[in-house]
C-alpha positions as CSV (number, residue, x, y, z in Angstrom):
1,X,12.4,15.3,-9.2
2,X,15.1,13.6,-7.4
3,X,17.7,15.4,-9.3
4,X,16.0,18.8,-8.9
5,X,15.0,18.3,-5.2
6,X,17.9,16.0,-4.0
7,X,17.5,17.0,-0.1
8,X,13.7,16.7,-0.1
9,X,11.5,13.7,0.8
10,X,9.7,12.2,-2.0
11,X,6.8,9.9,-1.4
12,X,3.7,8.5,-3.2
13,X,0.4,7.5,-1.8
14,X,-1.1,4.6,-3.7
15,X,-4.0,2.6,-2.8
16,X,-2.8,-1.0,-1.8
17,X,-4.6,-2.5,-4.7
18,X,-2.2,-0.6,-7.1
19,X,0.5,-3.2,-5.8
20,X,-1.7,-6.1,-7.3
21,X,0.0,-8.1,-10.2
22,X,-3.5,-9.7,-10.8
23,X,-5.4,-6.5,-11.5
24,X,-2.6,-4.5,-13.1
25,X,-1.0,-6.8,-15.7
26,X,1.6,-4.2,-16.6
27,X,2.7,-4.1,-12.8
28,X,0.9,-1.0,-11.4
29,X,3.1,0.1,-8.6
30,X,5.4,-2.9,-8.7
31,X,6.5,-1.5,-12.1
32,X,6.8,2.0,-10.7
33,X,9.0,0.5,-7.8
34,X,11.2,-1.4,-10.3
35,X,11.8,1.5,-12.5
36,X,12.0,4.5,-10.1
37,X,11.7,3.1,-6.6
38,X,15.2,4.2,-5.7
39,X,14.1,7.9,-6.2
40,X,11.1,7.4,-4.0
41,X,11.7,7.6,-0.2
42,X,8.5,5.8,0.8
43,X,5.0,4.8,-0.1
44,X,2.3,5.9,2.2
45,X,-0.1,3.0,1.2
46,X,-3.8,3.7,1.7
47,X,-5.1,0.5,3.4
48,X,-8.7,1.6,3.6
49,X,-11.8,2.4,1.4
50,X,-11.1,-0.8,-0.6
51,X,-14.7,-2.2,-0.7
52,X,-14.5,-6.0,0.3
53,X,-11.0,-5.9,1.0
54,X,-11.2,-4.4,4.5
55,X,-7.5,-4.4,5.8
56,X,-9.2,-4.6,9.1
57,X,-7.4,-7.3,11.0
58,X,-3.7,-8.0,11.5
59,X,-3.9,-10.9,9.2
60,X,-5.7,-9.1,6.4
61,X,-3.4,-6.1,6.7
62,X,0.0,-7.7,7.3
63,X,-0.1,-11.3,6.2
64,X,-2.8,-12.1,3.5
65,X,-5.4,-9.8,2.1
66,X,-8.9,-10.9,1.3
67,X,-11.8,-9.6,-1.0
68,X,-11.2,-8.4,-4.4
69,X,-7.7,-7.2,-3.9
70,X,-5.8,-10.3,-3.1
71,X,-2.1,-10.2,-2.8
72,X,-1.9,-6.7,-1.4
73,X,-1.3,-7.0,2.3
74,X,2.0,-5.6,3.4
75,X,3.6,-8.9,3.7
76,X,2.5,-9.8,0.1
77,X,3.7,-6.5,-1.2
78,X,7.1,-7.2,0.4
79,X,7.3,-10.7,-1.0
80,X,6.9,-9.0,-4.5
81,X,10.3,-7.2,-3.9
82,X,9.3,-4.0,-2.4
83,X,11.7,-3.0,0.3
84,X,10.4,-3.0,3.8
85,X,11.6,0.7,4.5
86,X,9.3,1.8,1.8
87,X,6.0,0.8,3.1
88,X,4.2,3.1,5.6
89,X,0.8,1.8,6.4
90,X,-1.9,4.6,5.9
91,X,-5.1,4.1,8.0
92,X,-8.1,6.2,8.9
93,X,-8.0,7.7,12.5
94,X,-11.6,6.7,13.2
95,X,-14.6,5.0,11.5
96,X,-16.0,8.3,10.5
97,X,-12.8,8.9,8.4
98,X,-13.5,5.9,6.2
99,X,-16.4,5.5,4.0
100,X,-16.5,1.7,3.9
101,X,-13.4,-0.1,5.2
102,X,-10.0,0.0,6.9
103,X,-10.5,0.7,10.6
104,X,-8.9,-1.8,13.0
105,X,-10.4,-2.3,16.5
106,X,-7.9,-1.4,19.1
107,X,-9.2,-4.1,21.5
């Protein structure tokens, strides 16, 4: 796509657990990033609706994830080699926009 659409923005929107090296033995999106990451402008990572991994606090979203999808907070993804300019945090606008997790209280 990059060769055919050189002036267009190319993004992907994986759920955060796809950056897990525990659940995806072949690398999941870490593999994608290493192979063709230079052709992708950014990842709009879905940090919501991930069952017990809520990404619903600063710590859980940016420092260390909890629940079933360990190792998939923003900071942990960056430590695995994904460039910081590539990560966009995708969140629901309100609780009604998520079916089970992901909202961060503004207070």
